[in-house]
mmCIF file as gemmi writes it, N, C-alpha and C atoms, coordinates in Angstrom:
data_model
loop_
_atom_site.group_PDB
_atom_site.id
_atom_site.type_symbol
_atom_site.label_atom_id
_atom_site.label_alt_id
_atom_site.label_comp_id
_atom_site.label_asym_id
_atom_site.label_entity_id
_atom_site.label_seq_id
_atom_site.pdbx_PDB_ins_code
_atom_site.Cartn_x
_atom_site.Cartn_y
_atom_site.Cartn_z
_atom_site.occupancy
_atom_site.B_iso_or_equiv
_atom_site.pdbx_formal_charge
_atom_site.auth_seq_id
_atom_site.auth_asym_id
_atom_site.pdbx_PDB_model_num
ATOM 1 N N . MET Axp A 1 ? -17.676 0.072 8.271 1 0 ? 1 A 1
ATOM 2 C CA . MET Axp A 1 ? -16.521 -0.36 7.54 1 0 ? 1 A 1
ATOM 3 C C . MET Axp A 1 ? -16.652 -1.849 7.247 1 0 ? 1 A 1
ATOM 4 N N . LYS Axp A 2 ? -16.421 -2.191 6.007 1 0 ? 2 A 1
ATOM 5 C CA . LYS Axp A 2 ? -16.515 -3.574 5.583 1 0 ? 2 A 1
ATOM 6 C C . LYS Axp A 2 ? -15.21 -3.973 4.922 1 0 ? 2 A 1
ATOM 7 N N . PHE Axp A 3 ? -14.62 -5.063 5.395 1 0 ? 3 A 1
ATOM 8 C CA . PHE Axp A 3 ? -13.357 -5.537 4.837 1 0 ? 3 A 1
ATOM 9 C C . PHE Axp A 3 ? -13.648 -6.555 3.747 1 0 ? 3 A 1
ATOM 10 N N . SER Axp A 4 ? -13.155 -6.272 2.544 1 0 ? 4 A 1
ATOM 11 C CA . SER Axp A 4 ? -13.342 -7.201 1.438 1 0 ? 4 A 1
ATOM 12 C C . SER Axp A 4 ? -12.219 -7.017 0.439 1 0 ? 4 A 1
ATOM 13 N N . LEU Axp A 5 ? -11.536 -8.103 0.152 1 0 ? 5 A 1
ATOM 14 C CA . LEU Axp A 5 ? -10.493 -8.042 -0.867 1 0 ? 5 A 1
ATOM 15 C C . LEU Axp A 5 ? -11.063 -8.3 -2.255 1 0 ? 5 A 1
ATOM 16 N N . ILE Axp A 6 ? -12.244 -8.898 -2.332 1 0 ? 6 A 1
ATOM 17 C CA . ILE Axp A 6 ? -12.83 -9.264 -3.616 1 0 ? 6 A 1
ATOM 18 C C . ILE Axp A 6 ? -13.73 -8.157 -4.146 1 0 ? 6 A 1
ATOM 19 N N . HIS Axp A 7 ? -14.549 -7.584 -3.304 1 0 ? 7 A 1
ATOM 20 C CA . HIS Axp A 7 ? -15.521 -6.57 -3.74 1 0 ? 7 A 1
ATOM 21 C C . HIS Axp A 7 ? -15.054 -5.162 -3.378 1 0 ? 7 A 1
ATOM 22 N N . ASN Axp A 8 ? -13.847 -4.828 -3.712 1 0 ? 8 A 1
ATOM 23 C CA . ASN Axp A 8 ? -13.355 -3.498 -3.381 1 0 ? 8 A 1
ATOM 24 C C . ASN Axp A 8 ? -13.402 -2.595 -4.606 1 0 ? 8 A 1
ATOM 25 N N . ASP Axp A 9 ? -13.135 -1.35 -4.38 1 0 ? 9 A 1
ATOM 26 C CA . ASP Axp A 9 ? -13.131 -0.349 -5.441 1 0 ? 9 A 1
ATOM 27 C C . ASP Axp A 9 ? -11.915 -0.581 -6.342 1 0 ? 9 A 1
ATOM 28 N N . LYS Axp A 10 ? -12.158 -0.771 -7.622 1 0 ? 10 A 1
ATOM 29 C CA . LYS Axp A 10 ? -11.072 -1.095 -8.553 1 0 ? 10 A 1
ATOM 30 C C . LYS Axp A 10 ? -10.175 0.098 -8.86 1 0 ? 10 A 1
ATOM 31 N N . SER Axp A 11 ? -10.632 1.321 -8.586 1 0 ? 11 A 1
ATOM 32 C CA . SER Axp A 11 ? -9.828 2.498 -8.913 1 0 ? 11 A 1
ATOM 33 C C . SER Axp A 11 ? -8.624 2.645 -7.976 1 0 ? 11 A 1
ATOM 34 N N . THR Axp A 12 ? -8.689 2.074 -6.798 1 0 ? 12 A 1
ATOM 35 C CA . THR Axp A 12 ? -7.57 2.178 -5.86 1 0 ? 12 A 1
ATOM 36 C C . THR Axp A 12 ? -6.84 0.86 -5.68 1 0 ? 12 A 1
ATOM 37 N N . ALA Axp A 13 ? -7.137 -0.138 -6.469 1 0 ? 13 A 1
ATOM 38 C CA . ALA Axp A 13 ? -6.5 -1.444 -6.319 1 0 ? 13 A 1
ATOM 39 C C . ALA Axp A 13 ? -5.002 -1.365 -6.597 1 0 ? 13 A 1
ATOM 40 N N . LYS Axp A 14 ? -4.593 -0.568 -7.582 1 0 ? 14 A 1
ATOM 41 C CA . LYS Axp A 14 ? -3.169 -0.434 -7.892 1 0 ? 14 A 1
ATOM 42 C C . LYS Axp A 14 ? -2.419 0.244 -6.743 1 0 ? 14 A 1
ATOM 43 N N . ASP Axp A 15 ? -3.054 1.239 -6.117 1 0 ? 15 A 1
ATOM 44 C CA . ASP Axp A 15 ? -2.421 1.915 -4.988 1 0 ? 15 A 1
ATOM 45 C C . ASP Axp A 15 ? -2.207 0.963 -3.821 1 0 ? 15 A 1
ATOM 46 N N . GLU Axp A 16 ? -3.218 0.154 -3.536 1 0 ? 16 A 1
ATOM 47 C CA . GLU Axp A 16 ? -3.109 -0.785 -2.428 1 0 ? 16 A 1
ATOM 48 C C . GLU Axp A 16 ? -2.081 -1.869 -2.724 1 0 ? 16 A 1
ATOM 49 N N . LEU Axp A 17 ? -2.025 -2.321 -3.956 1 0 ? 17 A 1
ATOM 50 C CA . LEU Axp A 17 ? -1.038 -3.324 -4.331 1 0 ? 17 A 1
ATOM 51 C C . LEU Axp A 17 ? 0.373 -2.749 -4.228 1 0 ? 17 A 1
ATOM 52 N N . PHE Axp A 18 ? 0.567 -1.522 -4.7 1 0 ? 18 A 1
ATOM 53 C CA . PHE Axp A 18 ? 1.876 -0.87 -4.596 1 0 ? 18 A 1
ATOM 54 C C . PHE Axp A 18 ? 2.28 -0.699 -3.138 1 0 ? 18 A 1
ATOM 55 N N . LEU Axp A 19 ? 1.342 -0.299 -2.282 1 0 ? 19 A 1
ATOM 56 C CA . LEU Axp A 19 ? 1.646 -0.114 -0.867 1 0 ? 19 A 1
ATOM 57 C C . LEU Axp A 19 ? 2.005 -1.444 -0.21 1 0 ? 19 A 1
ATOM 58 N N . ALA Axp A 20 ? 1.287 -2.502 -0.557 1 0 ? 20 A 1
ATOM 59 C CA . ALA Axp A 20 ? 1.592 -3.821 0.008 1 0 ? 20 A 1
ATOM 60 C C . ALA Axp A 20 ? 2.959 -4.317 -0.462 1 0 ? 20 A 1
ATOM 61 N N . LEU Axp A 21 ? 3.293 -4.097 -1.736 1 0 ? 21 A 1
ATOM 62 C CA . LEU Axp A 21 ? 4.604 -4.501 -2.235 1 0 ? 21 A 1
ATOM 63 C C . LEU Axp A 21 ? 5.725 -3.684 -1.601 1 0 ? 21 A 1
ATOM 64 N N . PHE Axp A 22 ? 5.487 -2.404 -1.382 1 0 ? 22 A 1
ATOM 65 C CA . PHE Axp A 22 ? 6.475 -1.555 -0.727 1 0 ? 22 A 1
ATOM 66 C C . PHE Axp A 22 ? 6.727 -2.023 0.705 1 0 ? 22 A 1
ATOM 67 N N . ILE Axp A 23 ? 5.665 -2.37 1.414 1 0 ? 23 A 1
ATOM 68 C CA . ILE Axp A 23 ? 5.803 -2.868 2.781 1 0 ? 23 A 1
ATOM 69 C C . ILE Axp A 23 ? 6.578 -4.178 2.791 1 0 ? 23 A 1
ATOM 70 N N . ALA Axp A 24 ? 6.238 -5.079 1.865 1 0 ? 24 A 1
ATOM 71 C CA . ALA Axp A 24 ? 6.939 -6.368 1.798 1 0 ? 24 A 1
ATOM 72 C C . ALA Axp A 24 ? 8.418 -6.171 1.459 1 0 ? 24 A 1
ATOM 73 N N . PHE Axp A 25 ? 8.713 -5.272 0.531 1 0 ? 25 A 1
ATOM 74 C CA . PHE Axp A 25 ? 10.101 -4.989 0.154 1 0 ? 25 A 1
ATOM 75 C C . PHE Axp A 25 ? 10.888 -4.445 1.342 1 0 ? 25 A 1
ATOM 76 N N . CYS Axp A 26 ? 10.305 -3.511 2.079 1 0 ? 26 A 1
ATOM 77 C CA . CYS Axp A 26 ? 10.992 -2.942 3.243 1 0 ? 26 A 1
ATOM 78 C C . CYS Axp A 26 ? 11.204 -3.993 4.326 1 0 ? 26 A 1
ATOM 79 N N . LEU Axp A 27 ? 10.207 -4.85 4.537 1 0 ? 27 A 1
ATOM 80 C CA . LEU Axp A 27 ? 10.363 -5.911 5.533 1 0 ? 27 A 1
ATOM 81 C C . LEU Axp A 27 ? 11.488 -6.872 5.155 1 0 ? 27 A 1
ATOM 82 N N . VAL Axp A 28 ? 11.506 -7.304 3.906 1 0 ? 28 A 1
ATOM 83 C CA . VAL Axp A 28 ? 12.538 -8.252 3.47 1 0 ? 28 A 1
ATOM 84 C C . VAL Axp A 28 ? 13.917 -7.62 3.543 1 0 ? 28 A 1
ATOM 85 N N . CYS Axp A 29 ? 14.054 -6.397 3.047 1 0 ? 29 A 1
ATOM 86 C CA . CYS Axp A 29 ? 15.356 -5.718 3.102 1 0 ? 29 A 1
ATOM 87 C C . CYS Axp A 29 ? 15.808 -5.507 4.542 1 0 ? 29 A 1
ATOM 88 N N . GLY Axp A 30 ? 14.892 -5.085 5.389 1 0 ? 30 A 1
ATOM 89 C CA . GLY Axp A 30 ? 15.241 -4.856 6.79 1 0 ? 30 A 1
ATOM 90 C C . GLY Axp A 30 ? 15.672 -6.124 7.496 1 0 ? 30 A 1
ATOM 91 N N . ILE Axp A 31 ? 14.934 -7.201 7.283 1 0 ? 31 A 1
ATOM 92 C CA . ILE Axp A 31 ? 15.293 -8.464 7.93 1 0 ? 31 A 1
ATOM 93 C C . ILE Axp A 31 ? 16.649 -8.961 7.431 1 0 ? 31 A 1
ATOM 94 N N . LEU Axp A 32 ? 16.859 -8.894 6.121 1 0 ? 32 A 1
ATOM 95 C CA . LEU Axp A 32 ? 18.138 -9.356 5.573 1 0 ? 32 A 1
ATOM 96 C C . LEU Axp A 32 ? 19.311 -8.519 6.073 1 0 ? 32 A 1
ATOM 97 N N . LEU Axp A 33 ? 19.128 -7.211 6.149 1 0 ? 33 A 1
ATOM 98 C CA . LEU Axp A 33 ? 20.214 -6.353 6.626 1 0 ? 33 A 1
ATOM 99 C C . LEU Axp A 33 ? 20.515 -6.578 8.104 1 0 ? 33 A 1
ATOM 100 N N . VAL Axp A 34 ? 19.492 -6.833 8.895 1 0 ? 34 A 1
ATOM 101 C CA . VAL Axp A 34 ? 19.713 -7.061 10.322 1 0 ? 34 A 1
ATOM 102 C C . VAL Axp A 34 ? 20.353 -8.423 10.564 1 0 ? 34 A 1
ATOM 103 N N . VAL Axp A 35 ? 19.933 -9.428 9.821 1 0 ? 35 A 1
ATOM 104 C CA . VAL Axp A 35 ? 20.455 -10.781 10.046 1 0 ? 35 A 1
ATOM 105 C C . VAL Axp A 35 ? 21.88 -10.939 9.527 1 0 ? 35 A 1
ATOM 106 N N . TYR Axp A 36 ? 22.138 -10.513 8.301 1 0 ? 36 A 1
ATOM 107 C CA . TYR Axp A 36 ? 23.447 -10.748 7.691 1 0 ? 36 A 1
ATOM 108 C C . TYR Axp A 36 ? 24.487 -9.669 7.984 1 0 ? 36 A 1
ATOM 109 N N . LYS Axp A 37 ? 24.071 -8.473 8.302 1 0 ? 37 A 1
ATOM 110 C CA . LYS Axp A 37 ? 24.971 -7.357 8.622 1 0 ? 37 A 1
ATOM 111 C C . LYS Axp A 37 ? 26.109 -7.216 7.602 1 0 ? 37 A 1
ATOM 112 N N . PRO Axp A 38 ? 25.768 -6.939 6.349 1 0 ? 38 A 1
ATOM 113 C CA . PRO Axp A 38 ? 26.827 -6.875 5.332 1 0 ? 38 A 1
ATOM 114 C C . PRO Axp A 38 ? 27.677 -5.615 5.461 1 0 ? 38 A 1
ATOM 115 N N . THR Axp A 39 ? 28.879 -5.716 4.944 1 0 ? 39 A 1
ATOM 116 C CA . THR Axp A 39 ? 29.759 -4.545 4.864 1 0 ? 39 A 1
ATOM 117 C C . THR Axp A 39 ? 30.014 -4.255 3.394 1 0 ? 39 A 1
ATOM 118 N N . PHE Axp A 40 ? 29.95 -3.005 3.043 1 0 ? 40 A 1
ATOM 119 C CA . PHE Axp A 40 ? 30.21 -2.56 1.686 1 0 ? 40 A 1
ATOM 120 C C . PHE Axp A 40 ? 31.47 -1.726 1.69 1 0 ? 40 A 1
ATOM 121 N N . TRP Axp A 41 ? 31.675 -1.015 0.65 1 0 ? 41 A 1
ATOM 122 C CA . TRP Axp A 41 ? 32.876 -0.239 0.431 1 0 ? 41 A 1
ATOM 123 C C . TRP Axp A 41 ? 33.27 0.58 1.67 1 0 ? 41 A 1
ATOM 124 N N . PHE Axp A 42 ? 32.474 1.535 2.074 1 0 ? 42 A 1
ATOM 125 C CA . PHE Axp A 42 ? 32.783 2.317 3.274 1 0 ? 42 A 1
ATOM 126 C C . PHE Axp A 42 ? 31.677 2.227 4.316 1 0 ? 42 A 1
ATOM 127 N N . ILE Axp A 43 ? 30.721 1.337 4.112 1 0 ? 43 A 1
ATOM 128 C CA . ILE Axp A 43 ? 29.612 1.155 5.041 1 0 ? 43 A 1
ATOM 129 C C . ILE Axp A 43 ? 29.925 -0.044 5.926 1 0 ? 43 A 1
ATOM 130 N N . GLY Axp A 44 ? 29.942 0.181 7.226 1 0 ? 44 A 1
ATOM 131 C CA . GLY Axp A 44 ? 30.278 -0.877 8.173 1 0 ? 44 A 1
ATOM 132 C C . GLY Axp A 44 ? 29.064 -1.696 8.583 1 0 ? 44 A 1
ATOM 133 N N . GLN Axp A 45 ? 29.309 -2.679 9.448 1 0 ? 45 A 1
ATOM 134 C CA . GLN Axp A 45 ? 28.238 -3.547 9.919 1 0 ? 45 A 1
ATOM 135 C C . GLN Axp A 45 ? 27.192 -2.785 10.717 1 0 ? 45 A 1
ATOM 136 N N . SER Axp A 46 ? 27.635 -1.876 11.528 1 0 ? 46 A 1
ATOM 137 C CA . SER Axp A 46 ? 26.68 -1.133 12.361 1 0 ? 46 A 1
ATOM 138 C C . SER Axp A 46 ? 25.792 -0.233 11.506 1 0 ? 46 A 1
ATOM 139 N N . ASP Axp A 47 ? 26.355 0.346 10.458 1 0 ? 47 A 1
ATOM 140 C CA . ASP Axp A 47 ? 25.562 1.207 9.582 1 0 ? 47 A 1
ATOM 141 C C . ASP Axp A 47 ? 24.501 0.412 8.827 1 0 ? 47 A 1
ATOM 142 N N . SER Axp A 48 ? 24.862 -0.749 8.32 1 0 ? 48 A 1
ATOM 143 C CA . SER Axp A 48 ? 23.874 -1.551 7.588 1 0 ? 48 A 1
ATOM 144 C C . SER Axp A 48 ? 22.815 -2.104 8.531 1 0 ? 48 A 1
ATOM 145 N N . THR Axp A 49 ? 23.186 -2.405 9.775 1 0 ? 49 A 1
ATOM 146 C CA . THR Axp A 49 ? 22.204 -2.874 10.753 1 0 ? 49 A 1
ATOM 147 C C . THR Axp A 49 ? 21.221 -1.766 11.102 1 0 ? 49 A 1
ATOM 148 N N . VAL Axp A 50 ? 21.726 -0.566 11.282 1 0 ? 50 A 1
ATOM 149 C CA . VAL Axp A 50 ? 20.846 0.57 11.584 1 0 ? 50 A 1
ATOM 150 C C . VAL Axp A 50 ? 19.897 0.839 10.418 1 0 ? 50 A 1
ATOM 151 N N . PHE Axp A 51 ? 20.404 0.751 9.192 1 0 ? 51 A 1
ATOM 152 C CA . PHE Axp A 51 ? 19.538 0.94 8.028 1 0 ? 51 A 1
ATOM 153 C C . PHE Axp A 51 ? 18.486 -0.167 7.951 1 0 ? 51 A 1
ATOM 154 N N . GLY Axp A 52 ? 18.839 -1.389 8.32 1 0 ? 52 A 1
ATOM 155 C CA . GLY Axp A 52 ? 17.869 -2.481 8.357 1 0 ? 52 A 1
ATOM 156 C C . GLY Axp A 52 ? 16.783 -2.241 9.376 1 0 ? 52 A 1
ATOM 157 N N . VAL Axp A 53 ? 17.154 -1.742 10.543 1 0 ? 53 A 1
ATOM 158 C CA . VAL Axp A 53 ? 16.158 -1.425 11.571 1 0 ? 53 A 1
ATOM 159 C C . VAL Axp A 53 ? 15.256 -0.293 11.089 1 0 ? 53 A 1
ATOM 160 N N . LEU Axp A 54 ? 15.823 0.689 10.408 1 0 ? 54 A 1
ATOM 161 C CA . LEU Axp A 54 ? 15.01 1.778 9.866 1 0 ? 54 A 1
ATOM 162 C C . LEU Axp A 54 ? 14.036 1.275 8.803 1 0 ? 54 A 1
ATOM 163 N N . CYS Axp A 55 ? 14.462 0.327 7.987 1 0 ? 55 A 1
ATOM 164 C CA . CYS Axp A 55 ? 13.558 -0.275 6.993 1 0 ? 55 A 1
ATOM 165 C C . CYS Axp A 55 ? 12.416 -1.024 7.68 1 0 ? 55 A 1
ATOM 166 N N . LEU Axp A 56 ? 12.726 -1.739 8.74 1 0 ? 56 A 1
ATOM 167 C CA . LEU Axp A 56 ? 11.684 -2.451 9.482 1 0 ? 56 A 1
ATOM 168 C C . LEU Axp A 56 ? 10.687 -1.485 10.115 1 0 ? 56 A 1
ATOM 169 N N . ILE Axp A 57 ? 11.191 -0.408 10.693 1 0 ? 57 A 1
ATOM 170 C CA . ILE Axp A 57 ? 10.3 0.59 11.302 1 0 ? 57 A 1
ATOM 171 C C . ILE Axp A 57 ? 9.432 1.25 10.24 1 0 ? 57 A 1
ATOM 172 N N . LEU Axp A 58 ? 10.001 1.541 9.087 1 0 ? 58 A 1
ATOM 173 C CA . LEU Axp A 58 ? 9.229 2.136 7.994 1 0 ? 58 A 1
ATOM 174 C C . LEU Axp A 58 ? 8.109 1.204 7.547 1 0 ? 58 A 1
ATOM 175 N N . ALA Axp A 59 ? 8.42 -0.081 7.413 1 0 ? 59 A 1
ATOM 176 C CA . ALA Axp A 59 ? 7.394 -1.051 7.016 1 0 ? 59 A 1
ATOM 177 C C . ALA Axp A 59 ? 6.304 -1.144 8.071 1 0 ? 59 A 1
ATOM 178 N N . LEU Axp A 60 ? 6.683 -1.161 9.328 1 0 ? 60 A 1
ATOM 179 C CA . LEU Axp A 60 ? 5.689 -1.252 10.396 1 0 ? 60 A 1
ATOM 180 C C . LEU Axp A 60 ? 4.817 0.003 10.47 1 0 ? 60 A 1
ATOM 181 N N . MET Axp A 61 ? 5.372 1.15 10.099 1 0 ? 61 A 1
ATOM 182 C CA . MET Axp A 61 ? 4.589 2.38 10.102 1 0 ? 61 A 1
ATOM 183 C C . MET Axp A 61 ? 3.509 2.374 9.023 1 0 ? 61 A 1
ATOM 184 N N . PHE Axp A 62 ? 3.768 1.731 7.89 1 0 ? 62 A 1
ATOM 185 C CA . PHE Axp A 62 ? 2.819 1.744 6.792 1 0 ? 62 A 1
ATOM 186 C C . PHE Axp A 62 ? 1.748 0.655 6.89 1 0 ? 62 A 1
ATOM 187 N N . ILE Axp A 63 ? 1.907 -0.324 7.755 1 0 ? 63 A 1
ATOM 188 C CA . ILE Axp A 63 ? 0.917 -1.398 7.88 1 0 ? 63 A 1
ATOM 189 C C . ILE Axp A 63 ? -0.455 -0.866 8.315 1 0 ? 63 A 1
ATOM 190 N N . PRO Axp A 64 ? -0.557 0.022 9.313 1 0 ? 64 A 1
ATOM 191 C CA . PRO Axp A 64 ? -1.891 0.546 9.651 1 0 ? 64 A 1
ATOM 192 C C . PRO Axp A 64 ? -2.54 1.322 8.494 1 0 ? 64 A 1
ATOM 193 N N . GLY Axp A 65 ? -1.746 1.989 7.686 1 0 ? 65 A 1
ATOM 194 C CA . GLY Axp A 65 ? -2.299 2.702 6.532 1 0 ? 65 A 1
ATOM 195 C C . GLY Axp A 65 ? -2.897 1.752 5.513 1 0 ? 65 A 1
ATOM 196 N N . LEU Axp A 66 ? -2.226 0.633 5.287 1 0 ? 66 A 1
ATOM 197 C CA . LEU Axp A 66 ? -2.762 -0.37 4.37 1 0 ? 66 A 1
ATOM 198 C C . LEU Axp A 66 ? -4.042 -0.986 4.921 1 0 ? 66 A 1
ATOM 199 N N . ILE Axp A 67 ? -4.064 -1.273 6.204 1 0 ? 67 A 1
ATOM 200 C CA . ILE Axp A 67 ? -5.278 -1.829 6.82 1 0 ? 67 A 1
ATOM 201 C C . ILE Axp A 67 ? -6.421 -0.833 6.715 1 0 ? 67 A 1
ATOM 202 N N . TYR Axp A 68 ? -6.151 0.439 6.956 1 0 ? 68 A 1
ATOM 203 C CA . TYR Axp A 68 ? -7.195 1.46 6.855 1 0 ? 68 A 1
ATOM 204 C C . TYR Axp A 68 ? -7.726 1.551 5.426 1 0 ? 68 A 1
ATOM 205 N N . ARG Axp A 69 ? -6.832 1.507 4.44 1 0 ? 69 A 1
ATOM 206 C CA . ARG Axp A 69 ? -7.277 1.588 3.041 1 0 ? 69 A 1
ATOM 207 C C . ARG Axp A 69 ? -8.128 0.39 2.665 1 0 ? 69 A 1
ATOM 208 N N . LEU Axp A 70 ? -7.786 -0.781 3.157 1 0 ? 70 A 1
ATOM 209 C CA . LEU Axp A 70 ? -8.586 -1.972 2.846 1 0 ? 70 A 1
ATOM 210 C C . LEU Axp A 70 ? -9.927 -1.95 3.584 1 0 ? 70 A 1
ATOM 211 N N . MET Axp A 71 ? -9.973 -1.387 4.783 1 0 ? 71 A 1
ATOM 212 C CA . MET Axp A 71 ? -11.225 -1.356 5.546 1 0 ? 71 A 1
ATOM 213 C C . MET Axp A 71 ? -12.197 -0.304 5.021 1 0 ? 71 A 1
ATOM 214 N N . THR Axp A 72 ? -11.697 0.789 4.477 1 0 ? 72 A 1
ATOM 215 C CA . THR Axp A 72 ? -12.579 1.858 4.009 1 0 ? 72 A 1
ATOM 216 C C . THR Axp A 72 ? -12.774 1.832 2.5 1 0 ? 72 A 1
ATOM 217 N N . ASN Axp A 73 ? -12.417 0.775 1.871 1 0 ? 73 A 1
ATOM 218 C CA . ASN Axp A 73 ? -12.495 0.689 0.411 1 0 ? 73 A 1
ATOM 219 C C . ASN Axp A 73 ? -13.803 0.02 0.018 1 0 ? 73 A 1
ATOM 220 N N . ASP Axp A 74 ? -14.805 0.832 -0.276 1 0 ? 74 A 1
ATOM 221 C CA . ASP Axp A 74 ? -16.074 0.296 -0.753 1 0 ? 74 A 1
ATOM 222 C C . ASP Axp A 74 ? -16.498 1.067 -1.99 1 0 ? 74 A 1
ATOM 223 N N . LYS Axp A 75 ? -17.527 0.615 -2.653 1 0 ? 75 A 1
ATOM 224 C CA . LYS Axp A 75 ? -17.925 1.192 -3.93 1 0 ? 75 A 1
ATOM 225 C C . LYS Axp A 75 ? -18.869 2.384 -3.794 1 0 ? 75 A 1
ATOM 226 N N . LYS Axp A 76 ? -19.068 2.927 -2.619 1 0 ? 76 A 1
ATOM 227 C CA . LYS Axp A 76 ? -19.979 4.057 -2.426 1 0 ? 76 A 1
ATOM 228 C C . LYS Axp A 76 ? -19.442 5.304 -3.062 1 0 ? 76 A 1
């Protein structure tokens, strides 16, 4: 396995970029929901905090998948 961001397979570059953006989006949303604990129409503070924690867990679950895709991405 060779890790390279420059010499990787171009056919899967969009997939890896989408996965990285999805992870970043989930991390940002999760952190913001946990820190600010907003309340909406019928959603309370505890519900938004739980959803923020779920977003953080989802992002953390996808990080090993992104690392695996970057490590096994070669032109063979």
